[in-house]
C-alpha positions as CSV (number, residue, x, y, z in Angstrom):
1,M,6.0,143.0,25.4
2,S,8.3,140.7,24.2
3,D,6.5,137.8,25.9
4,R,3.2,138.5,24.4
5,L,5.0,138.8,21.0
6,A,6.2,135.5,21.6
7,D,3.1,133.9,22.4
8,L,1.7,135.3,19.2
9,E,4.2,133.9,17.0
10,A,3.6,130.3,18.8
11,L,-0.2,130.9,18.2
12,L,0.6,131.8,14.7
13,D,2.5,128.6,14.2
14,V,-0.2,126.1,15.3
15,L,-3.3,128.1,14.0
16,P,-2.8,126.5,10.5
17,D,-2.9,123.1,11.8
18,A,-5.6,123.8,14.4
19,V,-7.7,125.3,11.3
20,A,-7.1,122.6,9.2
21,R,-8.2,120.0,11.9
22,R,-11.5,122.2,12.4
23,R,-12.0,122.1,8.5
24,L,-11.3,118.4,8.6
25,G,-13.8,118.0,11.5
26,D,-16.7,119.8,9.9
27,S,-16.0,117.8,6.2
28,L,-16.0,114.4,8.5
29,N,-19.5,115.8,10.1
30,Q,-20.6,116.6,6.5
31,A,-19.3,113.0,5.5
32,S,-21.2,111.3,8.3
33,E,-24.7,113.1,7.5
34,K,-24.0,112.0,3.8
35,L,-23.0,108.6,4.2
36,K,-25.8,107.7,6.6
37,T,-27.7,105.8,3.9
38,S,-24.4,104.3,2.4
39,G,-25.5,101.0,3.8
40,Q,-28.9,100.9,2.1
41,Q,-27.4,102.1,-1.2
42,T,-25.0,99.0,-0.7
43,A,-27.8,96.8,-0.2
44,R,-29.8,98.4,-3.1
45,L,-26.9,97.5,-5.3
46,E,-26.4,93.8,-3.9
47,A,-29.9,93.4,-4.9
48,L,-30.0,94.6,-8.2
49,L,-27.0,92.5,-8.9
50,E,-28.8,89.6,-7.7
51,V,-32.1,90.5,-9.9
52,A,-29.9,91.1,-12.9
53,D,-28.6,87.6,-12.7
54,L,-32.1,86.2,-12.1
55,I,-33.4,87.8,-15.3
56,D,-30.8,87.4,-17.5
57,F,-30.1,91.1,-17.6
58,V,-26.4,91.1,-19.2
59,G,-26.2,90.8,-22.8
60,Q,-29.4,92.7,-23.1
61,G,-28.4,96.3,-24.9
62,D,-26.2,98.2,-23.1
63,A,-26.9,96.0,-19.7
64,Q,-23.0,94.8,-19.4
65,H,-22.0,98.7,-19.5
66,V,-24.5,99.6,-16.8
67,V,-23.4,96.9,-14.6
68,D,-19.7,97.3,-14.9
69,T,-20.4,101.2,-14.4
70,A,-22.0,100.2,-10.8
71,R,-19.6,97.8,-9.8
72,R,-16.7,100.2,-11.1
73,T,-18.1,103.2,-9.1
74,A,-19.0,101.7,-5.8
75,A,-15.2,100.0,-5.9
76,D,-13.7,103.3,-6.6
77,V,-16.0,105.3,-4.3
78,G,-15.4,103.0,-1.6
79,E,-11.3,102.8,-1.7
80,S,-11.7,106.5,-2.2
81,L,-13.5,107.0,1.1
82,S,-11.5,104.8,3.1
83,E,-8.0,106.3,1.9
84,A,-9.3,110.1,2.4
85,Q,-6.4,111.7,4.6
86,D,-7.2,115.5,4.3
87,E,-10.4,117.6,3.6
88,T,-9.5,118.1,0.2
89,T,-9.3,114.2,-0.6
90,L,-12.5,113.7,1.7
91,R,-14.4,116.3,-0.3
92,E,-13.7,114.7,-3.5
93,S,-14.8,111.1,-2.2
94,L,-17.8,112.7,-0.9
95,W,-18.4,114.6,-4.5
96,A,-17.7,111.1,-6.4
97,Y,-20.3,109.5,-3.7
98,D,-23.0,112.3,-5.0
99,R,-22.0,112.5,-8.4
100,E,-21.2,109.1,-9.5
101,F,-22.2,106.3,-7.2
102,L,-25.4,107.3,-6.5
103,P,-26.6,107.9,-10.2
104,A,-25.1,104.6,-11.3
105,V,-27.3,102.8,-8.8
106,A,-30.2,104.8,-10.0
107,G,-29.4,104.1,-13.6
108,L,-28.9,100.4,-12.7
109,D,-32.4,100.2,-10.6
110,R,-34.1,102.1,-13.9
111,S,-32.4,99.5,-16.4
112,V,-33.1,96.2,-14.1
113,R,-36.9,97.4,-13.4
114,S,-37.1,98.2,-17.4
115,R,-36.4,94.3,-18.1
116,I,-38.4,93.1,-15.3
117,R,-41.3,94.7,-17.4
118,T,-40.1,93.2,-20.5
119,V,-39.7,89.6,-18.9
120,A,-43.2,90.0,-17.5
121,Q,-44.9,90.9,-20.8
122,D,-42.9,88.2,-22.9
123,R,-42.8,85.2,-20.6
124,Y,-45.9,85.9,-18.6
125,H,-48.6,87.9,-20.3
126,P,-49.1,84.8,-22.6
127,L,-50.1,82.6,-19.8
128,I,-53.2,84.9,-19.2
129,T,-54.7,83.6,-22.7
130,Y,-53.3,80.3,-22.6
131,G,-54.9,79.8,-19.3
132,Q,-58.5,81.3,-20.6
133,L,-58.2,78.5,-23.3
134,L,-57.4,76.0,-20.8
135,G,-60.2,77.1,-18.3
136,G,-62.9,76.5,-21.0
137,I,-62.0,72.7,-20.9
138,A,-63.2,70.6,-18.1
139,A,-60.0,68.5,-17.5
140,T,-57.9,71.8,-17.4
141,S,-60.0,74.5,-16.3
142,D,-58.5,74.5,-12.7
143,L,-55.0,74.7,-14.3
144,G,-56.4,77.1,-16.7
145,S,-57.8,79.5,-13.8
146,R,-54.4,79.4,-12.1
147,L,-52.5,80.2,-15.3
148,T,-54.6,83.2,-16.0
149,A,-54.2,84.4,-12.4
150,F,-50.6,84.0,-12.4
151,G,-50.0,85.7,-15.5
152,Q,-52.3,88.9,-14.3
153,K,-50.4,89.0,-11.1
154,A,-46.9,88.6,-12.6
155,I,-47.4,91.3,-15.0
156,L,-48.3,94.0,-12.5
157,P,-45.8,96.9,-12.3
158,Q,-43.1,96.3,-9.8
159,D,-42.1,99.7,-9.5
160,Q,-43.3,100.1,-5.8
161,V,-41.7,97.2,-4.8
162,A,-38.6,98.1,-2.7
163,T,-35.4,97.4,-4.4
164,T,-33.8,95.1,-1.6
165,D,-37.3,93.2,-1.6
166,L,-37.1,92.5,-5.8
167,P,-34.8,89.5,-5.5
168,T,-37.5,87.7,-3.3
169,V,-40.2,88.7,-5.5
170,I,-38.4,87.4,-9.1
171,R,-37.4,84.5,-7.4
172,R,-40.9,83.5,-6.1
173,Q,-42.4,84.6,-9.5
174,K,-39.8,82.2,-11.6
175,L,-40.6,79.1,-8.8
176,E,-44.6,79.4,-9.5
177,Y,-43.9,80.0,-13.0
178,D,-41.8,77.0,-13.3
179,A,-44.1,74.7,-11.3
180,L,-47.0,75.7,-13.3
181,Q,-45.4,74.8,-16.4
182,E,-44.4,71.4,-15.3
183,E,-47.9,70.8,-14.4
184,R,-48.9,71.9,-17.8
185,T,-46.7,69.8,-19.5
186,M,-47.7,66.9,-17.1
187,A,-51.4,67.6,-18.2
188,I,-51.4,68.2,-21.7
189,G,-48.0,67.0,-23.1
190,A,-45.5,68.4,-25.4
191,G,-46.6,66.7,-28.7
192,D,-49.3,67.4,-31.1
193,V,-51.9,68.7,-28.0
194,G,-49.6,71.1,-27.0
195,E,-48.5,72.4,-30.2
196,F,-52.5,72.7,-31.0
197,L,-53.3,74.5,-28.1
198,N,-50.0,76.8,-28.2
199,A,-51.4,77.8,-31.7
200,L,-55.0,78.3,-30.4
201,A,-53.7,80.8,-27.4
202,E,-51.5,82.6,-30.2
203,H,-54.5,82.8,-32.8
204,R,-52.5,80.9,-35.4
205,A,-54.2,77.5,-35.2
206,T,-55.2,76.0,-38.4
207,L,-57.1,72.4,-39.4
208,A,-53.6,71.1,-40.2
209,L,-52.8,71.0,-36.5
210,I,-55.9,68.8,-35.8
211,T,-53.9,65.7,-36.0
212,A,-55.4,62.2,-34.7
213,E,-53.7,62.8,-31.4
214,V,-55.4,66.2,-31.2
215,W,-58.8,64.8,-32.1
216,D,-58.7,62.0,-29.6
217,W,-57.7,64.5,-26.9
218,L,-60.3,67.2,-27.7
219,K,-63.0,64.3,-27.8
220,A,-61.7,62.6,-24.4
221,N,-62.5,66.0,-22.6
222,D,-65.7,67.0,-24.1
223,A,-63.9,70.1,-26.0
224,L,-65.0,69.4,-29.6
225,D,-67.7,71.7,-29.2
226,R,-65.5,74.4,-27.5
227,F,-64.1,75.8,-31.1
228,D,-65.4,77.0,-34.1
229,V,-64.1,76.7,-37.9
230,Q,-64.0,79.8,-39.8
231,P,-62.1,80.7,-42.9
232,A,-58.9,82.5,-42.5
């Protein structure tokens, strides 16, 4: 009887540790399941930070706060997970991953995509009208068609593009835009002709903008009959 009692007492001594190990093991399994997508989320965050630089995101409204929150949360959760020693600290780390890190990345994603749409409207949408204008002039018809096509493509929503693909898409758009703008400058120049055509595209052109340089350019390109004169 005494031997059985001694065995029971010994079992009671080790049982708490065994239960704790079992609980930690269960928590580790849960952590493993939850963190299966952590690599994807990290890649997503890195892509968003890269896009933020490409579109001058920081400095727009509360953008700096959104970026700083995502960076800080990622660092804090990563450190917390790496230092978790028991069931309690591991559970707290997983809670922070679910309730702080994932929402921070999602918030940054929404804000960056919103800024992408704004940039598209401000920078690329005007190219549609401008391209249509140049498309009506023989000397610039090809360039005009490509400007219009690019503008129409660039303003399409990027909501269906995977976050990790956004840097490539945005960088490609920027390169194409810069190349078209350089070609436009070479074809038209930045002097009176450029000012006149910009004003036409923005519906603010007046006869005062038709200088000798503009007149000669329109005449040389057989474009004098392309425009009507109407009172304001």
